[in-house]
KEMAR-928737 format. One record per residue: y, z, x of N, C-alpha, C, O in turn. Coordinates in steps of 0.02 Angstrom, whole numbers, plus 50000, padded with zeros to 5 digits. Atoms other than C-alpha are relative to their C-alpha. Layout:
% residues N
YZXYZXYZXYZX/...
***
This chain:
% residues 423
500024993150022402975539950238500495000949941501064998549944/499574999050058403665545050070500325006850002500105011250039/499664993650002404845559250030499755004549944500035009849931/500294995850053403745565549887500324999249932500115002449884/499675001150065404905559349750499704993849967499804988249991/500345005650031403865548449631500494994749973500324988849973/499525004950027405425540249554500224995150053500334989250039/499785004449947405945533449725499454995450022499574989750041/500565004149976404225527049768499794995049946499464990049961/500185004650055404025518749597500644998349961500825002149916/499355001650032405645510049542499954999349924500415001049887/500065001150073404975505649372500005006649963500245007149906/500004993550033404685524049335500715002749995500895006049946/499304997850002406485527549379500384996749943500794999749909/499665003650054407035514249258499815002949932500235003649887/500224997250064405995521749118500315006849986500425008749929/499714993450009406735538649149500764999949991501075005049979/499275000750006408515531949138500215000749926499994996649886/499794999050070409325538548975500404994349971500404993249911/499615005750025410455523348965499544994749970499734991349922/500485004950026408925512348938499795002049930499774997849885/500234997850066408315522848794500554999549947500424997849889/499445000750047410035523048713500074992849978500194991449919/499955007150017410085504048723499454997849954499554994049907/500575001950043408345502348650500085002649930499914999249882/499904997250067408765513848506500534996149961500464995049901/499475004050033410345503948469499724993449975499844991549918/500305006350020409395487648467499525000849941499504996649896/500474998650054408065495248355500365001149934500164998549881/499624998650061409355501648232500314993649972500284992449912/499695006450022410265484748225499474995549969499594992549917/500545004250026408615475748199499775002449932499634998549887/500224997250064408115487548061500504998649945500304996849889/499485001450050409775485347972499994992649980500074990949921/500035007250015409645466447987499404998449956499444994349910/500605001250040407885466847918500105002349927499924998849879/499884997450068408405477647771500494995449962500424994349902/499515004350033409885466247737499674993749972499864991249919/500325006250021408755451147725499445001149951499234996449917/500574998950045407365459447625500185004449940499795004849893/499804995750056408315471547509500134995749939500554991249941/499925004250059408175464247332500685000949965500914996249932/499404998650039409765472347265500554994850009500834992649959/499485005249993411015460047343499834993449965500264990049939/500205006250033409995445547276500095000649924500304995849891/499914999050072410015452947101500744999649982500924996349933/499295000250014411895455747108500284992950005500714991049966/499795007049994412125437747167499784996149938500144991849914/500245003350060411065432047020500435001749939500584997349899/499574998050055412125442046897500684996750005500984994849954/499375003649991413685434446972499934992749978500394989849950/500135006850023412895417546941499984999549925500224994549897/500005000050073412605422146759500725000249974500894996449929/499314999550022414425427146740500384993550010500814991749970/499665006349984414985410846821499664994049969499884988349978/500405005450030413695400646724499784995150055499774989050045/500225004049943413055394546893499245000650005498975005350034/500734999750004411225390546867499685000050069499175003450079/500305000449933410875386447050499995006950034499505008650067/499984993349970411425403947105499485004649967499165008650001/500494995950035410335411946972499304998250022498895002750033/500675002149979408825401647022499855002350071499285004050086/500094997549932409085406447205499825007449999499395009750037/500144992950006409105424747156499305001249972498965005849995/500684999350028407515422647053499494999050054499015002850059/500475001449946406625415147203499985005850050499455007650074/499974994549952407215429347316499685006449973499435010450012/500284993950030406625442747193499254999449985498945004349966/500715001150014404895435147173499575004850041499635005150102/500474995649966403545447947214500255007050013499865011250036/499744993249990404685463247223499865004049936500225003449887/500224996550061403805474647099500535004449969500595004449907/499494995850033405235487047074500544995849965500934998549925/499495004350030406315472147023499694995049951499974989649940/500315004550049405135464446895500454998949940500514993349916/499565000650058406345468046753500604995550017500814991549975/499435004049979407785460346850499804992650004500174988249983/500275006849995406735444946887499904997049930500064991249919/500125002450068406255443646703500664998349965500704993249931/499365001450033408065444746644500304993450024500494989249985/499705006149972408695431346762499604993849980499884988549966/500425005750020407215420146721500124998449926500144992649906/499865001150070407555422646536500654996449989500714992149945/499355003550006409355417246560499924992650015500204988449980/500115007049983408785401246644499604996549945499754990849927/500405003050054407495398146507500464998349940500384993049908/499565001350057408865399546375500444994050014500574989949969/499605005949983409935386946468499604993649994499884988249983/500445005850004408435375246465499764998649929499374994049917/500205000950070408235376946276499355003449981499095002349927/500634996550014406685388046288500165007049973500065012050006/499744993850028407365401346172499455005149988499575011149998/500534995250014405695409146126499785003550064499675009650063/500174996949936405225412046308500565004650024500435010050050/499434995949980406975418546342500005006749963500155011949992/500014993950040406805431146201499475004850027499605010850034/500534995749974405145437746268500195003250067500065009150078/499804997349935405845439746444500565005149993500575010150029/499464995250011407405448446379499735006649974499955011949995/500314993950026406335460846283499645003850055499625009950054/500344996849943405345464146442500505003950043500345009250069/499504997049955406955468446535500435005449968500765009150003/499494996150033407905478246403499965007550010500455011049999/500054992749991407235495646443500215002350069500265008350080/499784998049933407775495246625500735002149997501144998649968/499314997550005409375505446648500524995150028501104995250007/499535004949973410165491546752500154994349951500654990849958/499985006150040409895478946613500025001249925500014996449887/500094998550070409855487946446500534996749955500384995049898/499485003350040411505480446387499944992450005499924988949955/500025007349990411395462946464499384997049968499414991549940/500615002750029409595460646408500044999649924499774994949894/499925000350073410035464646228500474994449979500364991149928/499565005750014411455452146233499614993550005499674989149962/500405006049991410255439046300499494999249944499384993749919/500485000350056408955443446168500344997649936500064993749898/499625002350059410295441146034500154992650003500094989149952/499875007249994410755424046102499384996049985499404990949951/500625003650011408945418646103499805000249926499594995149899/500174999450071408645425245926500464995549958500234992349911/499525004150038410215416345864499824992650008499864988849960/500215006949988409625400145945499384998349959499294992549939/500615001050039407975402345852500135000249925499674999349885/499834999850071408905404045686499945006849968500015007449907/500084993350027408625422745666500655003850009500715008250052/499344997049993410435427945640499995007549989500355011250022/500044992850013409965444945569499765003950060500035009250077/500254996649940408955449545723500514999750056500605004550094/499495000749949410315442845836500545005449991500765008650039/499494994950016411575454145749499775006950022500165010750051/500264993449980410455469345778500005000950075500175006250100/500004999649927410265465445963500705001250027500815005550069/499314999449975412145463445989500305006749980500685009750018/499754993450019412535479145890499685005550042500005010550058/500334995149955411255488545996500345000050068500425005350099/499645000349937412155482346152500675003749996500865007350043/499364996550009413805488846083499905007649992500335011550011/500144992850005412995505646042499935003050069500125008850080/500074997749931412585507146227500664999450039500815003650081/499375001349965414245499946286500504997149950500504991049940/499535002450051415635498746155500494994750027500804991149988/499555004949970416645488046277499644993950027499914990450070/500375005849977415315474846303500334993749973500284992249914/499625005950021416355458946299499564994749969499734991949917/500445005350025414905446946274499745001649930499704997149888/500254998250067414225456646124500544999049947500404996549893/499455001150047415935456446040500104992549989500224990349933/499905007250007416095437846076499484996949954499644993049910/500535003050040414415433546001500015002449928499864998549882/499944997650069414655444545848500584996549965500544995149905/499445003850029416325435845820499774993149979499944990749925/500285006650017415425419045825499555000449940499604996349894/500484999350055414045425045709500365000949934500224997549885/499654998650063415225432045578500424994049978500484992749918/499645006150018416285416245585499534994949969499694991849919/500495004950025414745405445560499755001549930499614997049892/500254998350067414195415145407500565001349950500435003349894/499444999550046415935415645332500275007049989500665008149942/499754993250007416255434245355500615000850047500565003750100/499435000849955417995431545425500325006650020500545007350078/499714993649980418645449345421499585003450053499845006650099/500444997349948417125454845520500104996350066500124999350120/499875003949939417425440545641500655002150033500685002750094/499354998049973419235445845661499965006850036500305007850086/500094993449967418685463745704499774999150072500035002250117/500275001049933417685457545852500464995750043500504996750104/499525003949961418975444645904500575004350025500835003250080/499494995349976420265458545914499755003950061500135005150108/500294996449943419095467946029499984995450062500134997650117/500025004749944418855452346137500704999150029500784998950090/499315000849977420735450046146500225005950042500565005150093/499814994049963420955467946204499635000650067499925002650117/500414999349940419525467546330500134994450051499984995250110/499875005749956420055450646402500724997849991500864992749960/499285000950016421965451546404500314993650027500884992050009/499735006349975422195435146498499734993949964499954988349975/500355005550033421095424546385500394997949937500495002149893/499625002050059422105414146258499574998449939499834997849884/500435002550054420585409346152499935004749941499975002349884/500104995850059420305424746043500605000049953500524999849892/499425000050044422095425045979500114993249969500354992749912/499955006750029422095406245954499524999449941499694996549889/500515000150053420505408345851500225004349940500135002349883/499774995750055421255422745751500584996749962500644997549901/499475003750033422795412145716499724994849953499964994149896/500305005250041421705398045651499685002849937499775000149883/500324996950058420695409445537500515002149949500445000749889/499504997650047422225417445461500404994349969500614994749911/499665005850028423075400545440499584997049943499834995549889/500455003050050421555393645347499945004449937499815001849883/500054995550057421535409045235500695001749971500795006849938/499334999550029423365406645190500345006650015500645009749972/499644994049977424015421345291500444998150059500345000650115/499605002549944425355412645395500385005550036500485005150096/499624994549968426315428845426499575003750051499825006250101/500464996849953424765436045511499824995250056499724997350113/500215005049950424325419845600500524999150055500344998350113/499475001749952426015417345685499985004450063500015001750118/500014995949939425945432545804499404998350045499454998650106/500595001849960424185427445859500114993550037499934992950096/499865006349966424725409645897500495001150058500404998350112/499514998749947426215416045996499695003650059499845002150117/500334996449945425125427946096499544995350039499514995750100/500435004849966423875414146133500404995450046500194994050102/499575004449959425275402946196500315003850059500425000950112/499754996049944425975417146302499475000550054499615000050114/500544999349951424285419546384499814993450032499654993150092/500235006549974423885401146403500484994549982500334990449938/499525005350017425425389946400499744993050015500004988149988/500295006549983424375375946474499264999749981498884995850011/500704999950020422725379646386499794993249972500224989449950/500235006350029421635365046330500204999549926500145004449889/499805001050070422255357646166500625003849980500715005549922/499434995750014423895366946179500474996949947500785000649909/499565003150051424845354146073499765001549930500165002449884/500264998350066423695357545928500195007149980500335008449922/499794993150014424095376045942500735000149977500905003549929/499305000350020425955372045933500084997049930500494999449891/499965003150066425685360845781499785004849945500105005349893/500234995150049424685374245690500515005649991500625008049935/499474995050004426025386945732500584997449957500845001149915/499445002950038427365375245662499834999849925500265001249884/500205000050070426375373345500500085006949968500335007549912/499924993150026426335392245479500735001949993500925005149945/499284998450003428185393745517500334996449941500794999149910/499735003650058428565380445384499815003749936500225004349890/500214996350059427545390245257500405006549992500495008949936/499574994150002428625405245302500744998249993501175002649994/499335002650008430175394345279500455001350061501065001850055/499624999249938430685397045460500034993250034499684991950083/500005007049980431145378845487500294999050071500064994650107/499725000649932432195381345645499475001750051499404998250102/500534998249954430755390245730499464994650003499194993250056/500505005350002429565376645673500224994050042499824991050078/499755005649960430675363245751499955001550075499804997150114/500074998249929430685372745915499284999550023499144997350079/500715000749984428785373445911499814992750008499434990950053/500175007149998428685354845877500294996550061500034991350082/499725002849938429765351446030499495000050057499564996250104/500514999649948428235356046134499454994749991498984994450032/500545004750017427195342046056500204992850014500784990950007/499895007149993427015323746098500024996649933499904999749881/499945003750063427255310145969499334999349965498824997849996/500595000850043426005309845826500244999749928500805001849913/499825000350071425995306645640500095007149972500545008449932/499954993150024425715325145611500675003050019500995006449979/499354997449978427265329445713500564996749959501035000149939/499495003450039428285316245621500065003249931500615004549907/500014997350068427765323345453500295007049998500705008649955/499764993050000428085341545499500755000350016501115004349987/499285000249983429765337545578500414997849940500935000649924/499655002450059430285327645424500045005449947500565006149913/499984994750050429815342145312500525005450018500885007849974/499494995149978430875354045415500704997349985501135000849957/499335003050010432365342045408500164999549926500745000549907/499895000350072432145339545221500255006849974500735007149935/499824993450025432245358245191500655002550031500965007250005/499364998149970433745359645308500574995549975501144996249997/499495004350030434665346245207500174993850041500654990350024/499865005949958434605332645342499574994249974499084992350005/500435004750037433945319445221499924993350037499374990550036/500065006649968434325303645321499485000150056499054995750061/500484999549945433365309445475499305001449973498814998849999/500654998550030431975316445366499684993749972499084992649981/500255006150030431805299845275499754995150054499234991950046/500215004449945431715290045437499325001950027498884997650037/500634997749973430315300745504499434999449950498874997749968/500525000550052429375301045339499784992849991499184991549980/500185007150004429445281945331499554997950058499084994150049/500435001649942428715280845506499305002949992498814999750009/500664996950011427325292945460499604996049949499004995049956/500345003950053426925282845303499764993350027499224991050010/500205006549971426885266545400499385000850044498964996350047/500574998849956425645274245522499375002149962498825000049979/500584997550038424525283045395500175000049925500355005249897/499785000650070424855276745217499555003849951499735004549893/500464996450045423365286445145499945007450018499465010749998/500004992949983423775303545216500325003949943500895002449924/499764996350058423975316045073500685003350012501145002649972/499374996449987425345326645153500584995250008501144996649986/499475005049991426325311145203500224997049933500814995849923/499845002750066426225304245026500425005049959500915003149927/499624995050037426825320544950500705000950028501195001749991/499354999449968428235321745077500464994249978501044995449962/499605005750020428835304145036500195000249926500734998049907/499844999150071428735308044850500585004949992501035003749951/499464995150005429855323244875500674996950022501194998249992/499385003249977431115312844973500244994949949500854994249938/499805004850052431085299344838500345003649942500845001249915/499694996150054431475312544707500695002550020501165002549980/499344997849976432885319344815500514994449996501114995749988/499555005850005433605301644812500064997449929500414992449917/499975002250070433365300144623499544994149985499614991149932/500455005750010432005286844642499345002549970498845003350006/500574996950033430775293744514499404995349998498834997550007/500565004850002429735277844498499654999650067499044999250071/500295000249933429475277344686499585006350012499045006050041/500374993749993428945295644683499334999649963498825001949988/500635000650038427665291544548499494995750037498904997450039/500475004349963426915277544653499685003850058499085003250070/500284996049945426725289144802499475004949974498955005750005/500454994850025425895302444695499384997149967498855000249969/500605003350026424725290344605499534998350057498924999050050/500415001249941424115285244777499705006550025499125006750047/500234993649974423975303544825499395002549962498925005149993/500574997450037422785307944683499394995450006498834997649994/500575004249984421715292844723499705001950067499095001950076/500234997949934421625298544904499665006949997499155008050030/500254993150004421325316844857499945002049927500365005649901/500054998850072420685317744678499915007349981499995009049922/500124993050016420295336444691500585004550020500525010650019/499424996049979422025341944751500435001449939500724996849909/499624998350061422875351344610500764999650012501134998449965/499285000349986424575351644698500294993149987500824992549957/499755006850010424755332644697500024998349926500484994949902/500015001450072424255331944513500565003849964500855001149917/499444996450030425535345344470500654996350011501064995649965/499405004049986426885335244557500024993849957500554992049930/500015006250040426315319444467500155001549927500514997749894/499874998250070426335328344297500755000949989501024998849938/499284998950006428145333544328500384993350002500864992349964/499675006549994428645315944380499904995949936500364992749911/500155003750062427785308144228500425002849942500644999049899/499574997050052428735320444117500704997550005501034996249955/499325002549991430375314744194500064992749979500594990349960/500005007050021429865296944155499884999249925499874993649900/500115000250072429545301543973499294998349979499174996849921/500705001650016427665298543983499635006549988499235008850030/500224993250015427205314843899499245000749996498965005650021/500734999550007425365311243857499685000150069499255004350083/500285000249932424965306544037500185006450039499785009050078/499784993949966425965321344098499555005949981499345009850024/500434994550022424945333443992499294999350028498985004350046/500675001149972423315325544050499965002250073499505005650094/499994998249929423775327444232500105007550009499805010650054/499894992849996424395345144203499375003949984499215008850018/500624996650018422775350244117499494999450056499145004350072/500485000949945421735342744257500215004250061499785006950096/499754995949944422835351644386499815007349988499605010850035/500184993150016422555368344297499255001250010499045006350037/500734999449992420675365244293499815000450074499405004550095/500155000049928420635361244479500245006450033499915009150077/499744993849972421715376344519499525005849987499405010050030/500494994850017420465387544429499374999350044499105004350068/500595001149958419035379444526500145002350072499725005550104/499834998049932419935381944691500065007650006499895010550057/499964992749999420295400044645499315003150001499195007950037/500694997650000418465402744606499694999150068499325003450093/500255001549933418035394644771500265005250051499895007650093/499694995049956419245406344860499685006949989499545010550037/500304993550016418525421544769499295000650029499105005850055/500685000049972416765416744822500025001150075499605004650103/499954999249927417325415545003500185007250018499945009950068/499854992949988418075432944992499385004349990499265009050028/500644996550010416415439044920499564999350062499235004050083/500415001249941415575431145071500215004450058499805006750097/499754995649947416695441245187499695007049992499505010250042/500254993350013416085457245104499235000349997498945005849995/500745000250003414255451545096499744995450055499514989950042/500135004449943413905444945271499284997750007499154993250047/500705002149993412015443345248499734996749936499134996049927/500205002950064411995435145076499954992450007500464988950000/500085007249992411265417745104500064996149935500354990749936/499905003850062411145412444919500734999149981500924993949953/499295000650014413005416044901500304994350040500714990550014/499735005449958413375404345045499764993249977500124988249983/500245006250030412295391044966500424998249939500604992449929/499595001250060413295393044804500704997550020500974993049989/499345002349977414925391144900499964992850024500414988850012/500095006949978414245375344980499984995249942500274989849945/500025004250060413845368244809500694999349969500884993949945/499325000350027415595372644750500434995350042500844991650014/499625004549956416325363744902499844992749985500294988549988/500185006850020415365348144852500364997949937500614992249933/499665001650063416095348944678500744998750010501064995249971/499295000749986417825349844755500134994450051500684993850078/499925005749956417515334444863500095001850073500444998350110/499964997849931417315343845027499305000150032499045005550045/500685000149973415635338045099499935003250069499435006450083/500044996949934416025343545277500025007649995499665011150031/499974992850011416495360845217499365002549968499115007949985/500644998250031414935361245109499465000650053499065005250051/500504999849946413875357345262500065006450041499565009350061/499894993849962414665372045353499705005949964499395010249995/500264994350039414185383945212499244999749994498915004849995/500735000650002412415377045198499715002350068499195005650069/500234997849934412225379645386500065007650007499635010850037/499914992749998412905397345367499435003449963499175008549985/500554997250039411595400845233499354999850040498975004550040/500625000849961410215394245346499995004350062499465006350085/499984995649941410815404345495499795007149982499555010850024/500214993450023410495419945390499274999849978498885004249995/500695000650025408895413845306499764992950013499864988449971/500245006849984408085398745392499514997349949499394991249948/500485002350050406825398045250500304998249933499934996849885/499685001550065408105394845112499974992449989500404988750012/500145007150007407415377945058500564996249964500704990449980/499475003450038408825373944935500584998150046500864992650041/499465001549953410125375045075499784994650049500184990250066/500255005149953409025364945194500004993149968500184988249999/500025006450035408795351445063500714997249990500834991250000/499315002350011410655350745022500324997650065500674992550066/499735002049935411105349845207499704993450022500044989250051/500335006249981409815336245234500304993949965500334988549994/499695005650036410635325445101500684998250029500904992450026/499355001349970412305327345189499964997250070500394993550092/500105002349931411625323945363499324996750005498864999950031/500655003349997410205311145346499774998950071500194998350116/500255000949932409065308945498500224993350028500304988449993/499785006149966409595296145626499464994649995498864996249999/500465005750003408795278845609499944996950068500314998650115/500075003649937408195267345747500654996250015500854995650073/499375003749990409795257245719500535004750029500935002750071/499524995149974410815273145750499875001250074500335001450115/500184998849930409865276345911500214994150044500474995150099/499795005949962410175258345967500754999850011501004998150064/499275000049995412015260045928500245005150051500705003850089/499814994849950412115276346029499874997550070500284998550115/500185002549934411235267946174500524994950024500714994950082/499495004949981412475253446170500655003450017501005001250063/499374996649987413915265546163500015003550068500545004750097/500044996549936413275274246320499954995250059499994997450117/500075004849945413085258146420500684998950035500724995050083/
***
């Protein structure tokens, strides 16, 4: 006989009516739903892919691409990440198309334009690359990558003041990175602005005292300090460098100017023994010979110097003065006239480079500078300017032909030699 209570007569019904059961089921359902969303939500995969781009970790980017496959709202994200991988694989044209597909999405409008610029630059379209990177900066003036790439572009085309503008931005946006100030120091050193170069070198060394190639930074700093006649500071900089001919020469020059002739002579002799055809070492030894009253020895050093560097007007000016002291007036006048001619050529070369700074898209000008560099015996520098002209106008046949003469195609023998070197 039952008591009329259905819950007592049917235990399972009592269990179903228990509120604790329903609370437990709801909790389990919520946890399961959250776990499902966590494993299927595309956003974390996209963020992981972007982190992979920042870390240059291709495997992470490829994993994110696979996870985003088929998610229609994330087609642009998938295209951007795929474009990045294509660019790493050398498929610049495909990368450019994918970047253009992604650039209108609000999550990607800056990054996609940076990627499009990289792809265009790889394809030789420097003008288009510049427009993409400038568009990225219009959207985000603090876009570090856009500033970095514009700095590279302007350096490549010889527009150094423009390059310095973007390098300053990179230095500000990345205050722990020693590279932008090291680069700015190098540019200003090469353009004979040692007073401007020195603070950049010091800042680079402050940021990266153990950066790769740090000894070279110290040597370049010492050269600038010598040009500023701060010989004590230069010696302190050289203390950070290991033994090298360059250090011997720079140290000797400091000691010469500080009146320590015996030590300077010892170091200069060691530098000459190691590199007897180095122009700076020859000039240094000539100066020391003159300080000792050995005019004939100075002449021998300088005659070697103009054979080593026939387009250097400084060595010829020194030689003209020495020949005058030896009473060889005709030879002295000849060397002096040639020195003046070379100085005018170098001044013209410098003026053209300044013009290039102010005309960053002028490819014929860069070709002209390359030709001038050839006339001054600087084939490597000429190649740089021909490449700069071609980066602006890939169809400039005169620059392509000139560059081809400087860098002939590899032969089968070259390939065999490379293969042996890799064994």
